[in-house]
N, C-alpha and C positions, 0 to 999 in steps of 0.2 A: 919454599921447597917442602917436599913431603918425604917422610921416612917410610921406605918400603920394607923395613925389618919387621917380621911378624911378631906379634905380642907374645911374651914369655911370662909364665907365672913367676912370682917372687921366689927366691931361694928358700928352701925349707918347706914350701907349701905342698900339701898333698897332691899327688898327680892323679888325673882321672884314669880309670882303668881302660886298658886297650880293648877295642871291640873284638869279640870272639868271631872267628870265621864261620862258626856253626850256629851263631845266634840268628833268630828269626828276624826278618826285616821289620822296621818299625811300622806300627799300625797307621793307616791313613786316617785323616780327620773324617768325621761323619759327613757323608754326602760327597766326598771327593772320589774321583775315579781312581782305580788301582793303577800303578805304573805299568807300562807295557812289558810283557814278559818275553816277547820275541816277535817273529814275523807272522802275520796273520794272512791266510790266503784270501784272494779276492772272492767276491760272490760267485757262486756257480753260474756259468752262463746259461741262458735259456735260448729262446728262439732267435733273438737278436742281441747284439752287444748293447749295453746300457749307455749309449752315447748317440748323438745325432748320426743318422744313417747315410751312407753313400748310396748311389744308384744301384751298384752291383749288390750290395748287402740287402737292400730293400727288395730287389727283384728275386734274389735267391731265397729270401725268407718267405716270399709269397708262395713259392713252389715247395719250400721245406715244410710248410704247414701240413701238407698231405703226408709226408714221411714221418714227421714227428709224432703225430697223434691221429692215425688214419681212421680209427673206428668212429669217433664222433664227427669227423669232418667228411671224409670220403664216403663212409657208410651212410650218413644222413643225406648227403648229396645224391648218392646212388638211389636211395629210397625215394627221395623227392622227384628226381628225374624219371625213375621208372614208373612211379604212380601217375605222374602227369602224362607220360607217354601212353600208358594203358588206358587212362580215362579218355584221352584224346581219341585213341583208336576205337574205344567202345562207343562213346557218345557220338562223335562226328561220323564214325563209320556206320553205325546203326541208323542214325537220322539221315545220312546221305544216301544209304541204300534204300530206305523207305521213300525219300523224296524222289530219287531217280526212278524207282518203280512206279510211283504215283504219276510222275510226268509222262512216262512211256504209255501208261494206260489211259491217259486223258485224251478225250476226243471232243470235237465240236467247238462251240464258242467258249467253253470254259477252259480250253487248253492253255491259253496265255495266262489266265488268272491262276491256274494250278501251278504252272511253271514258275510264276513270280512268287507264289506262296512257298513253293519248294525251296527256292533260293533263299528266301527269308528264314525258313526253318534251319537250313544248313548254317547260315550266318549266326543265328541266335544260339544254335547248339555249340558253335565254336567259342562262345563267351564262357561256357562252363570250364573247359580246360584252361582258358586264358586266366580266368579268375583263380583257379586252383594253382596255376603256375606262379601267379603274383604272390599268393599267400605262402606257397612253399618256398619261393625264393627269398621272401622276407624273413621267414623263420631260419632258413639256412644262413643268411647274411648275419642275423643276430647271433646265432650260435658260433659262427666262424669268428666274428668280432670278439666274442668272449674268449674263444680259444687262443686267438692272437694275444690278447691282453694277458691271459694267465700264462701262456708260453713265454712271454717276455720276462716274467719274474720266475721262470723255471718251475712252474707248476703244470702238472698234467692231470686234467680232470676227465672223467668218463662222461658219456652223453648225459647220464642222469644228473651229475653235478652241474654241467653246463646248463641243463634244462632248468634246474632249480635256481641257478643264478639269473636266468632269463625271465623268471616268473615275475609277472607284473609289468613287463616291458614289451612283450611280444604284441600286445594289442595296439600299442602306440606305433610300433614298427610296421605292423600290417596295415594300420590306418594310413600311415605315411605312404606306403607303397601303393595302396589303392588310390589315394589322392593324386599321387604323381602320375599314375596310369590314366586316371580320368582327365587330368589336365592335358596330357599328350593326345588322348583320343579326341577331346574337344578341339584342340588345335588342328588336328588332321581333318576333322569334320568341317570346321569352319573354312579351311583352305579349299577343301573339295567342294563345298557349297558355293563359294565365290567363283571357282572355275566353272562349275556346272551352270551357274546363272549367266556368266559371260558367254558361254558356248550356246546356251539355249536362246538368248535374246539378241545375239549379234550376227547371226548368219556366218558367212565365211570369215568376215572380219572378227566376229566374236570368237571363232575357233582360234584364230591367230592370237587374239588377246588372251584367250584362255590358256593357250600354250605358254605364252610369255609370263602370265601370272603364275602358272604352275611352276615354271623354272625359278622365277624370282622368289615365289613363296616358299618353295622347297629349300632353296639356299638360305633364305632368312630363317626358316623354321629350324634348320640344322644348326645355324649359328646360335640362335637363342637357346636351343636345347643343350648345346655343348656348354654355353655360358652358365645357364642356370643349373645344369646337371653337375658341373664342376664346383660351383659355389656351394651347392647343397649336398655334395657327395659324402660329407662327413656326418650327416644327420644320423644314419643308423648306428655308427660307432658312438656318437654322443648319447643317443637314447639308451643304449645298452650299458655303456661304461660310466657315464656321468649321471645317468638316471634322471635326466631333466624332462620337463614337459615338452611336447612337440613344438610349441611356439618358441620356447627358450632354446631348443635344439636347433631350430632354423636360424635364429639370430647368432647362436654360437658358431655354427658351421660357416656362416657368412663372414663372421669376424676372423675366424682362424685361417681361412683361405686368403685373407687380404695380404698381398705380398707374396703369396705362394700359388697364385692361380695357374700360371703356366707350368710350374713344376707338377702340380696336382693333375692337370689335364694331360700333360705329356706322359707321365708315368702310366696313367690308366690307359691311354691310347696305345702305348708301347706294349703293355701286357696283352691287350686285345690283339694286336698285330702278331705277337709271339704265339699266342694260343691258336689263332687262325692259321698261321703259317705251319705250325706243327701238325694241326689237323689236316691241312692239305698235303703235307709231306707223307703222312700216314695213309690218308684215305685214297690218294691217287694210286699208289702201288697195290693197295688192297682191292680197289675196284678192278684193276687189270688182272690181279690174281683170281678174283672171283669170276671174271669173264672166261679165263682159261679153264677154271674148274668146271664151269658150266659145260664147256665143250667136252671135257673129260668125263663128266657124269653122264652126258647124253650125246655120245658121238654119232648115233644114228638119227637124231632128230625126232625121236618118238614123242608122242604127246605126254605120256606118263613121265618119261625122263625129263621133259621140259618143265612140267609142273614141279617135279622134285627139285630140279636145279633152281627154279625160281624161288621155291620155299627156302632152300638152303641159303641162297644169296640174300634174301630178304631178312632172314633171322640173323645172319652175320652182320648185316648192315645195322639192324636194330640194336644188337649188342654193342657194336662199336659206337653208335650214336649215343646210347645211354651212358656207357662208361666214360667216353671222352667228354660228354656233356657234364657229367658229375665232376670230373677233374677241372674243367674250365670254370664251373660254377664256384668251386672252392677257391681257386686261384684268384678269380676276379672279385670274390667277396673278401678275401684276405687283404688285397691291395689297398682299399680305402682305409682299413683299420691300421695298417702299417704306416700309411701316410699321415693319419691322424696322430699316432704316437710320435712320429718323427717331427711333425710341426709343433706339438706341445713340448718336445725336448728343446727345440730351437727357440721357441717363444717364451716358454714358462718354466724352463729348467726341470721338466718332468724326469729327466734322467737321474737327477740327484734324489728326487723322491723315490724313484724306483730302486736305486741302490740302497737307500736307507731302509726301505721296506724289505728287500731281500736279506740284508744283513741282520735285521731284527728277527725275521722268521728263522734264519739259520741259527741264531742264538737262542731260539725258543721263546722269543717275545712276540706275543700275538696281539699286543695292545696298539700297535702302529696301525693307523687308519689306512684304508685302501687308497693308494696314491692316485687313482684315476678319478676319484670323487672330487667335486668342487671344494676348494679351500674354504675353511670356516669364515675367513675374512672376506670372501667374495660377496658382492652385493646380492641381495635376495632376488632382484630382477633377473640376474644372470644364472642364479642357482636353480631356478625352476621350482618344481613342486617339493613337498616335504619329504619325498622318498629319497632325496639326494643326501640326507643326513644319515642314512642307514646303509651300512656296508653289507653286501650279500656274501662276502667272503669270510666274515668273522666266525 
């Protein structure tokens, strides 16, 4: 049996003094955390909640990027889209006008050669805006990926801050975009060459074989492009946020999407469908309205009025294309970055690292490492180059 009676001091022994209600609490031992003093508010929410994302949250965040920090996202996208359109109009327009004039003035035996050369000039001139578009899209994707990452931890940077954070990584991202475009171009050229060879050497049967090869090849090309594009869709985010080498980023994207292939593909296709549907819903009534406006501007069918109506319609169409193209570019660039963060939350517990980072920054502690960088215990083969050990946010 045990005695539950509390111990009492012997009779006559001095009694300890009663604690004063106004005395200070006893000091904590060295290195011990102070006792909690009350309720602490949760970290301030940023672009997304710091937990694995639902489909609705992810889709909403892709569009919220525009509203949350429009200057470095929509502003940069508008600039990239506008410059690309103007360069396309200037280069292709001038070269096309020159080639068309040269073809019309050609006579005699050289007419066919001049016509072929003119077509080649137009095709080559189109490579200039295509290359510019690839470079601009790569820069935009990198900046938007950084904006999504900083927005997740409730930080809002200007374009200058995002540009400084992207320093040293844009070259790898542009190189990846150019390499991807080159692979796609070579695939299309190879398929077109096989079809042309079958048509040229087989007569009527060759035409049939060429058509069948074209259909089968196009279907196979689309399947392979979707597969590789999905498996490697996280490469831009990994290059910008984890600051790995291109080779390590390719392997990292391939590994992260394992088990999340259909989710990654489905979400990105869904965003494309949403963007295209909204574009059609807006552009169709706008086209009808512009048609009615043309009749109002030029009710008598005069040539001067027709030219003015054409110019107005053309300008409005250009403005709509550039603005909506910029919106679509931001949304479609933000989607892979959000998928990347969601997958890391589910596979690696990134949400816990993000919460720790946010709480430390709110407490004034800037010693916590960037949560997106590879963990120090990660193997060197997966960590990539030496830049992964340096945080651009410190």
